[in-house]
KOLMARBA-839433 format. One record per residue (C-alpha): residue number from 0; residue in one letter; z, x, y. Coordinates in steps of 0.25 Angstrom, whole numbers. Each point is the difference from the previous one (the first is absolute). Layout:
<nodes>
+-----+--------+-------+-------+-------+
| num | residu |    c3 |    c1 |    c2 |
+-----+--------+-------+-------+-------+
| NUM |      A |     Z |     X |     Y |
...
+-----+--------+-------+-------+-------+
</nodes>
This chain:
<nodes>
+-----+--------+-------+-------+-------+
| num | residu |    c3 |    c1 |    c2 |
+-----+--------+-------+-------+-------+
|   0 |      X |   335 |  1319 |  1401 |
|   1 |      X |    -7 |    13 |    -4 |
|   2 |      X |     4 |     6 |   -13 |
|   3 |      X |     7 |    12 |     7 |
|   4 |      X |     9 |   -10 |     7 |
|   5 |      X |     3 |    -8 |   -12 |
|   6 |      X |     4 |    13 |    -7 |
|   7 |      X |     9 |     4 |    11 |
|   8 |      X |     7 |   -14 |     1 |
|   9 |      X |     2 |     1 |   -15 |
|  10 |      X |     5 |    14 |     1 |
|  11 |      X |    10 |    -2 |    11 |
|  12 |      X |     4 |   -15 |    -2 |
|  13 |      X |    15 |     4 |    -1 |
|  14 |      X |     0 |    11 |    11 |
|  15 |      X |     7 |    -1 |    13 |
|  16 |      X |   -11 |    -5 |    10 |
|  17 |      X |     5 |     7 |    12 |
|  18 |      X |     1 |    13 |    -7 |
|  19 |      X |   -14 |    -2 |    -6 |
|  20 |      X |    -6 |    -3 |    14 |
|  21 |      X |     2 |    15 |     3 |
|  22 |      X |    -8 |     4 |   -12 |
|  23 |      X |   -12 |    -9 |     0 |
|  24 |      X |   -12 |     2 |     8 |
|  25 |      X |   -13 |    -8 |     2 |
|  26 |      X |   -12 |     5 |    -7 |
|  27 |      X |   -14 |    -6 |    -3 |
|  28 |      X |     6 |    -8 |   -11 |
|  29 |      X |    14 |    -2 |     4 |
|  30 |      X |     5 |    -9 |    11 |
|  31 |      X |    15 |     5 |     1 |
|  32 |      X |     5 |   -12 |     8 |
|  33 |      X |    -6 |    -9 |   -10 |
|  34 |      X |     6 |     8 |   -12 |
|  35 |      X |    14 |     0 |     7 |
|  36 |      X |    -1 |   -15 |     3 |
|  37 |      X |    -3 |    -3 |   -15 |
|  38 |      X |    12 |     8 |    -5 |
|  39 |      X |     9 |    -6 |    10 |
|  40 |      X |    -5 |   -14 |    -4 |
|  41 |      X |     2 |     3 |   -15 |
|  42 |      X |    14 |     5 |     2 |
|  43 |      X |     4 |   -13 |     8 |
|  44 |      X |    -7 |    -9 |    -9 |
|  45 |      X |     6 |     5 |   -13 |
|  46 |      X |    13 |    -7 |     5 |
|  47 |      X |    -6 |   -12 |     6 |
|  48 |      X |   -13 |    -3 |    -8 |
|  49 |      X |    -1 |     9 |   -12 |
|  50 |      X |   -13 |    -7 |    -5 |
|  51 |      X |    -7 |     5 |    12 |
|  52 |      X |     6 |    14 |     0 |
|  53 |      X |    -5 |     2 |   -14 |
|  54 |      X |   -14 |    -4 |     4 |
|  55 |      X |    -8 |    13 |     5 |
|  56 |      X |   -10 |    -9 |     7 |
|  57 |      X |    10 |    -7 |     9 |
|  58 |      X |    -1 |     5 |    14 |
|  59 |      X |    12 |     1 |    11 |
|  60 |      X |     1 |    -2 |    15 |
|  61 |      X |     8 |     7 |    10 |
|  62 |      X |    15 |     1 |    -2 |
|  63 |      X |     5 |   -13 |     8 |
|  64 |      X |    -7 |   -11 |    -8 |
|  65 |      X |     5 |     7 |   -13 |
|  66 |      X |    14 |     0 |     5 |
|  67 |      X |    -1 |   -14 |     5 |
|  68 |      X |    -6 |    -6 |   -13 |
|  69 |      X |     8 |    -8 |   -10 |
|  70 |      X |     4 |     5 |   -14 |
|  71 |      X |    -5 |    -7 |   -12 |
|  72 |      X |    14 |    -6 |    -2 |
|  73 |      X |     0 |    -7 |    14 |
|  74 |      X |   -15 |    -4 |    -1 |
|  75 |      X |     2 |    -6 |   -13 |
|  76 |      X |    12 |    -8 |     5 |
|  77 |      X |    -9 |    -6 |    10 |
|  78 |      X |   -10 |    -4 |   -11 |
|  79 |      X |    11 |    -6 |    -7 |
|  80 |      X |     3 |    -9 |    12 |
|  81 |      X |   -14 |    -5 |     0 |
|  82 |      X |     0 |    -3 |   -14 |
|  83 |      X |    13 |    -8 |     1 |
|  84 |      X |    -6 |    -8 |    12 |
|  85 |      X |   -14 |    -2 |    -2 |
|  86 |      X |    -8 |    -8 |   -10 |
|  87 |      X |   -14 |     4 |     4 |
|  88 |      X |    -5 |    14 |     2 |
|  89 |      X |   -14 |    -1 |     7 |
|  90 |      X |     2 |     8 |    13 |
|  91 |      X |    10 |     9 |     6 |
|  92 |      X |    -1 |     9 |    13 |
|  93 |      X |     8 |    12 |     4 |
|  94 |      X |    -1 |     1 |    15 |
|  95 |      X |     6 |    14 |     2 |
|  96 |      X |    -6 |     7 |   -12 |
|  97 |      X |     5 |    14 |     2 |
|  98 |      X |    -1 |     9 |   -13 |
|  99 |      X |    -2 |   -12 |    -8 |
| 100 |      X |    12 |     1 |   -10 |
| 101 |      X |     5 |   -14 |     3 |
| 102 |      X |   -14 |    -5 |     0 |
| 103 |      X |    -4 |     6 |   -13 |
| 104 |      X |    12 |    -6 |    -7 |
| 105 |      X |     1 |   -13 |     6 |
| 106 |      X |   -15 |    -3 |     0 |
| 107 |      X |    -1 |     2 |   -15 |
| 108 |      X |     1 |   -15 |    -3 |
| 109 |      X |   -10 |    -5 |    10 |
| 110 |      X |   -15 |    -3 |    -2 |
| 111 |      X |    -3 |     5 |    14 |
| 112 |      X |     9 |     9 |     9 |
| 113 |      X |    -2 |     4 |    14 |
| 114 |      X |     5 |    14 |     6 |
| 115 |      X |     0 |     1 |    15 |
| 116 |      X |     2 |    14 |     6 |
| 117 |      X |    -3 |     5 |    14 |
| 118 |      X |     0 |    15 |    -4 |
| 119 |      X |   -14 |     3 |    -5 |
| 120 |      X |     4 |    13 |    -8 |
| 121 |      X |    11 |    -8 |    -6 |
| 122 |      X |    -9 |   -11 |    -4 |
| 123 |      X |   -10 |     9 |    -6 |
| 124 |      X |    10 |     7 |    -8 |
| 125 |      X |     6 |   -13 |    -6 |
| 126 |      X |   -14 |    -6 |    -3 |
| 127 |      X |    -3 |    13 |    -7 |
| 128 |      X |    13 |    -1 |    -8 |
| 129 |      X |    -2 |   -14 |    -4 |
| 130 |      X |   -14 |     4 |    -6 |
| 131 |      X |     6 |    12 |    -8 |
| 132 |      X |    12 |    -9 |    -5 |
| 133 |      X |   -11 |   -11 |    -4 |
| 134 |      X |     5 |   -11 |     8 |
| 135 |      X |   -12 |    -9 |     4 |
| 136 |      X |     7 |   -12 |     6 |
| 137 |      X |     2 |     6 |    14 |
| 138 |      X |    -7 |    -2 |    13 |
| 139 |      X |     2 |    11 |    11 |
| 140 |      X |     0 |    -3 |    15 |
| 141 |      X |     1 |    12 |     9 |
| 142 |      X |     5 |    -9 |    11 |
| 143 |      X |    13 |    -6 |     6 |
| 144 |      X |     6 |   -10 |   -10 |
| 145 |      X |     7 |    -8 |    11 |
| 146 |      X |   -14 |    -3 |     7 |
| 147 |      X |    -5 |    -3 |   -14 |
| 148 |      X |    11 |   -11 |    -4 |
| 149 |      X |    -2 |    -6 |    14 |
| 150 |      X |   -15 |    -2 |    -1 |
| 151 |      X |    -2 |    -2 |   -15 |
| 152 |      X |    -2 |   -15 |    -5 |
| 153 |      X |     4 |     5 |   -14 |
| 154 |      X |    13 |    -5 |    -6 |
| 155 |      X |     8 |    10 |    -9 |
| 156 |      X |    11 |    -2 |   -11 |
| 157 |      X |     7 |    12 |     5 |
| 158 |      X |     0 |     8 |    14 |
| 159 |      X |     8 |    13 |     1 |
| 160 |      X |     3 |     8 |    12 |
| 161 |      X |     8 |    13 |     2 |
| 162 |      X |     1 |     2 |    15 |
| 163 |      X |     2 |    15 |     5 |
| 164 |      X |    14 |     2 |     3 |
| 165 |      X |    -2 |    11 |    11 |
| 166 |      X |    -3 |    -2 |    15 |
| 167 |      X |   -10 |     7 |     8 |
| 168 |      X |    10 |    12 |     2 |
| 169 |      X |     1 |     2 |   -16 |
| 170 |      X |    14 |    -5 |     0 |
| 171 |      X |     4 |    -9 |   -11 |
| 172 |      X |     2 |   -15 |     3 |
| 173 |      X |     8 |   -11 |    -7 |
| 174 |      X |    -2 |   -13 |     8 |
| 175 |      X |   -11 |    -9 |    -4 |
| 176 |      X |    -6 |    -1 |    14 |
| 177 |      X |     0 |    15 |     1 |
| 178 |      X |    -9 |     3 |   -12 |
| 179 |      X |   -15 |     1 |     1 |
| 180 |      X |    -6 |   -10 |    -1 |
| 181 |      X |    10 |   -10 |     5 |
| 182 |      X |     1 |   -11 |   -11 |
| 183 |      X |     7 |   -10 |     9 |
| 184 |      X |   -13 |    -1 |     8 |
| 185 |      X |    -9 |    -5 |   -12 |
| 186 |      X |    10 |    -4 |   -11 |
| 187 |      X |    -4 |   -15 |     1 |
| 188 |      X |   -15 |     4 |    -2 |
| 189 |      X |     4 |     7 |   -13 |
| 190 |      X |     8 |   -11 |    -5 |
| 191 |      X |   -11 |   -10 |     2 |
| 192 |      X |   -10 |     9 |    -7 |
| 193 |      X |     8 |     4 |   -12 |
| 194 |      X |     8 |    -7 |   -11 |
| 195 |      X |    10 |    12 |     1 |
| 196 |      X |     2 |    10 |    11 |
| 197 |      X |     7 |    13 |    -4 |
| 198 |      X |     5 |     9 |    11 |
| 199 |      X |     6 |    14 |    -2 |
| 200 |      X |    11 |     4 |    10 |
| 201 |      X |    10 |    11 |     3 |
| 202 |      X |    12 |     1 |   -10 |
| 203 |      X |     8 |     1 |    13 |
| 204 |      X |    -4 |   -13 |     5 |
| 205 |      X |    11 |   -11 |     2 |
| 206 |      X |    -2 |   -12 |    -9 |
| 207 |      X |     5 |   -10 |    10 |
| 208 |      X |   -11 |     5 |    10 |
| 209 |      X |   -10 |    -3 |   -11 |
| 210 |      X |     4 |   -14 |    -2 |
| 211 |      X |     1 |    -2 |    15 |
| 212 |      X |   -14 |     5 |     4 |
| 213 |      X |    -9 |    -3 |   -12 |
| 214 |      X |    -5 |   -14 |    -4 |
| 215 |      X |     0 |    -6 |   -14 |
| 216 |      X |     8 |    11 |    -7 |
| 217 |      X |     2 |    -4 |   -14 |
| 218 |      X |     6 |    14 |    -5 |
| 219 |      X |     5 |    13 |     5 |
| 220 |      X |    -1 |    11 |   -11 |
| 221 |      X |     9 |    13 |     2 |
| 222 |      X |    -7 |    10 |    -9 |
| 223 |      X |     8 |    13 |    -4 |
| 224 |      X |    -2 |    11 |   -11 |
| 225 |      X |     9 |    10 |    -4 |
| 226 |      X |    11 |    -7 |     9 |
| 227 |      X |    -9 |     3 |    13 |
| 228 |      X |    -5 |   -12 |     7 |
| 229 |      X |   -15 |     2 |     2 |
| 230 |      X |    -5 |   -12 |     7 |
| 231 |      X |     2 |   -15 |     4 |
| 232 |      X |   -11 |   -10 |    -5 |
| 233 |      X |    -1 |   -13 |     7 |
| 234 |      X |    -7 |   -12 |    -6 |
| 235 |      X |    -6 |   -11 |     9 |
| 236 |      X |    -5 |   -13 |    -6 |
| 237 |      X |    -7 |   -11 |     8 |
| 238 |      X |     9 |   -12 |     1 |
| 239 |      X |    12 |     6 |    -6 |
| 240 |      X |    12 |    -5 |     9 |
| 241 |      X |    12 |     3 |    -9 |
| 242 |      X |    10 |    11 |     1 |
| 243 |      X |    -6 |    13 |    -6 |
| 244 |      X |     6 |     7 |   -12 |
| 245 |      X |     4 |    15 |     1 |
| 246 |      X |    -4 |     8 |   -12 |
| 247 |      X |     6 |    14 |    -3 |
| 248 |      X |    -8 |    10 |    -9 |
| 249 |      X |     5 |    13 |    -4 |
| 250 |      X |    -8 |     5 |   -12 |
| 251 |      X |     3 |   -10 |   -11 |
| 252 |      X |    12 |    -6 |     7 |
| 253 |      X |    -3 |   -13 |     7 |
| 254 |      X |     8 |   -10 |     8 |
| 255 |      X |    -3 |   -11 |     9 |
| 256 |      X |     8 |   -10 |     9 |
| 257 |      X |    -1 |    -9 |    12 |
| 258 |      X |     5 |     4 |    14 |
| 259 |      X |     8 |   -12 |     2 |
| 260 |      X |     7 |     1 |   -13 |
| 261 |      X |     5 |    14 |     4 |
| 262 |      X |     4 |    -6 |    14 |
| 263 |      X |     8 |   -11 |    -6 |
| 264 |      X |     6 |     7 |   -12 |
| 265 |      X |    15 |     3 |     0 |
| 266 |      X |     3 |    14 |    -3 |
| 267 |      X |     8 |     3 |   -13 |
| 268 |      X |     9 |    12 |     3 |
| 269 |      X |     7 |     8 |   -11 |
| 270 |      X |    15 |    -1 |     5 |
| 271 |      X |     7 |    11 |    -8 |
| 272 |      X |     1 |    15 |     1 |
| 273 |      X |     0 |     1 |   -16 |
| 274 |      X |   -14 |     5 |    -3 |
| 275 |      X |     1 |     8 |   -13 |
| 276 |      X |    -8 |    -5 |   -11 |
| 277 |      X |    -8 |    -9 |     8 |
| 278 |      X |   -15 |     1 |     3 |
| 279 |      X |    -6 |     4 |    13 |
| 280 |      X |   -14 |    -4 |     5 |
| 281 |      X |    -8 |     6 |    12 |
| 282 |      X |   -12 |    -8 |     4 |
| 283 |      X |   -14 |     7 |     1 |
| 284 |      X |    -7 |     3 |    13 |
| 285 |      X |    -8 |   -13 |     0 |
| 286 |      X |    12 |    -9 |    -2 |
| 287 |      X |     7 |     8 |    11 |
| 288 |      X |   -12 |    -2 |     9 |
| 289 |      X |     0 |   -15 |    -3 |
| 290 |      X |    15 |    -2 |     5 |
| 291 |      X |     3 |    -9 |   -12 |
| 292 |      X |    15 |     5 |     0 |
| 293 |      X |     7 |   -13 |    -2 |
| 294 |      X |   -10 |    -7 |   -10 |
| 295 |      X |     1 |    11 |    -9 |
| 296 |      X |    14 |    -3 |    -4 |
| 297 |      X |    -4 |   -14 |    -3 |
| 298 |      X |   -13 |     3 |    -8 |
| 299 |      X |     6 |    11 |    -8 |
| 300 |      X |    15 |    -4 |    -1 |
| 301 |      X |     5 |    12 |     7 |
| 302 |      X |    10 |     3 |    11 |
| 303 |      X |    -2 |     8 |    12 |
| 304 |      X |    10 |    12 |     3 |
| 305 |      X |     0 |    -3 |    15 |
| 306 |      X |    -8 |    -9 |    10 |
| 307 |      X |    -7 |    13 |     5 |
| 308 |      X |     1 |     8 |   -13 |
| 309 |      X |   -13 |    -3 |    -7 |
| 310 |      X |     6 |     3 |   -14 |
| 311 |      X |     3 |   -10 |   -11 |
| 312 |      X |     9 |    -1 |   -11 |
| 313 |      X |     2 |    -8 |   -13 |
| 314 |      X |     8 |     0 |   -13 |
| 315 |      X |   -13 |     2 |    -8 |
| 316 |      X |   -13 |     7 |     0 |
| 317 |      X |   -12 |    -8 |     6 |
| 318 |      X |   -13 |     6 |    -5 |
| 319 |      X |    -9 |    -7 |     9 |
| 320 |      X |     7 |     3 |    13 |
| 321 |      X |   -10 |     5 |    10 |
| 322 |      X |     5 |    14 |     2 |
| 323 |      X |     8 |    11 |    -6 |
| 324 |      X |    12 |    -3 |   -10 |
| 325 |      X |    12 |     8 |    -2 |
| 326 |      X |    13 |    -1 |    -8 |
| 327 |      X |    12 |     3 |     8 |
| 328 |      X |    10 |    11 |    -5 |
| 329 |      X |    10 |     1 |    11 |
| 330 |      X |     2 |    -3 |    15 |
| 331 |      X |    10 |     6 |    10 |
| 332 |      X |     2 |     7 |    13 |
| 333 |      X |   -10 |    11 |     3 |
| 334 |      X |    10 |    12 |    -1 |
| 335 |      X |     2 |    -4 |   -15 |
| 336 |      X |   -15 |     5 |    -2 |
| 337 |      X |     2 |    14 |     5 |
| 338 |      X |    -6 |    10 |   -10 |
| 339 |      X |    -8 |    -9 |    -8 |
| 340 |      X |   -12 |    10 |     1 |
| 341 |      X |   -13 |    -7 |    -1 |
| 342 |      X |    -3 |   -14 |     3 |
| 343 |      X |   -10 |    -9 |     6 |
| 344 |      X |     7 |    -6 |    13 |
| 345 |      X |    -5 |   -12 |     8 |
| 346 |      X |     7 |    -6 |    12 |
| 347 |      X |     0 |   -15 |     2 |
| 348 |      X |     8 |    -5 |    12 |
| 349 |      X |     9 |    12 |     1 |
| 350 |      X |     4 |     7 |    13 |
| 351 |      X |    -4 |    14 |    -5 |
| 352 |      X |   -14 |     5 |    -3 |
| 353 |      X |    -4 |     5 |   -13 |
| 354 |      X |    -2 |    14 |     4 |
| 355 |      X |    14 |     1 |     6 |
| 356 |      X |     7 |    -7 |   -11 |
| 357 |      X |    -7 |    10 |   -10 |
| 358 |      X |     5 |    12 |     8 |
| 359 |      X |    14 |    -6 |     0 |
| 360 |      X |     0 |    -2 |   -15 |
| 361 |      X |    -8 |    12 |    -3 |
| 362 |      X |   -10 |    -8 |    -8 |
| 363 |      X |   -14 |     5 |    -3 |
| 364 |      X |   -12 |    -9 |    -3 |
| 365 |      X |    -3 |    -3 |   -15 |
| 366 |      X |     6 |    -3 |   -13 |
| 367 |      X |     3 |   -13 |    -7 |
| 368 |      X |    11 |    -5 |     9 |
| 369 |      X |    -3 |   -10 |    11 |
| 370 |      X |     9 |    -2 |    12 |
| 371 |      X |     0 |   -12 |    10 |
| 372 |      X |     8 |     2 |    12 |
| 373 |      X |     2 |   -14 |     6 |
| 374 |      X |     9 |   -11 |     5 |
| 375 |      X |     7 |   -11 |    -7 |
| 376 |      X |     3 |   -14 |     4 |
| 377 |      X |    13 |     3 |     6 |
| 378 |      X |    -6 |    12 |     8 |
| 379 |      X |     6 |    11 |    -9 |
| 380 |      X |   -10 |    12 |    -1 |
| 381 |      X |    -2 |     5 |   -14 |
| 382 |      X |    -8 |     9 |    -9 |
| 383 |      X |    -6 |    -7 |   -13 |
| 384 |      X |    -3 |     9 |   -11 |
| 385 |      X |   -11 |    -6 |   -10 |
| 386 |      X |    -9 |     4 |   -11 |
| 387 |      X |   -14 |    -6 |     0 |
| 388 |      X |    -3 |   -11 |   -10 |
+-----+--------+-------+-------+-------+
</nodes>
């Protein structure tokens, strides 16, 4: 970039890009589109990959690859999976390189790492970034990663693929076969040519669908951060023929189980309406996605309030429970809470929506009070007032 462009990027790094677009004009020393793209990229990567955002030599592509790329947290978790499963770190391959955040983080341990990307401009940007970030173990292929893995005679310790979850009309897709490329058509080739295959899928995908359609699934990882499920990672291993383990991750909260254990587990219901003084537990987004509603009662010695109310109760606090923890102050009929003022209201298996209930009770958002509108084991509808632990 030119010195003039560099100064503009530094000057306007915190500015609104859309407003700035009306001010900037091209000149002999300034490509305004490039400057705007850099500023937008810095702003996105401050929350996703701060070490890149702080490097003035890193360059950024157009908006879509930036929004689709992983954060450092989710990329680093993928690296953790490799570290747990592999004993050798000779070769890895990323068949859908994109903006390269996953590739950059995951390839750190490998002697040689191959990045494949069909988009020439994107490939050039990532190659440049690896140079300015002083990473020298990467080989860049401006080609189709699927063609590469089909035709190569090389064997890899790890192969990673992140198929595009949009169809030709630009609409989001969820099912494996609707993504591009369709992994079902060449999954066996990847399995034969790698010790571990890792596939990134939509956070909306059905776990049962994964087990039914993919071969040699050893693990399914549901990755959330700030209680928002970001992605589903599927691990395939050649020769693996046991039931896969389901892993749930929400920041530093980790929990895992096996689907058959959930299916065969007896549900433990809290069969009382006396809730005061008890502790209430709400599973995090990754656990909710996993469907591990019965096995939680066994693994953490808690009771469920109702078969369909995914809230749990115990006599004591459980610090390692994978979710939010509360101390119950009181419980009663909704009308008893009118005039409470500010509260954080959540509705779980309750006939009225949160917004309607807030209007009825004249509750505004905020404060230190947490209210759960839910259903107990006997069908009674209650509000539970809590404070956060």
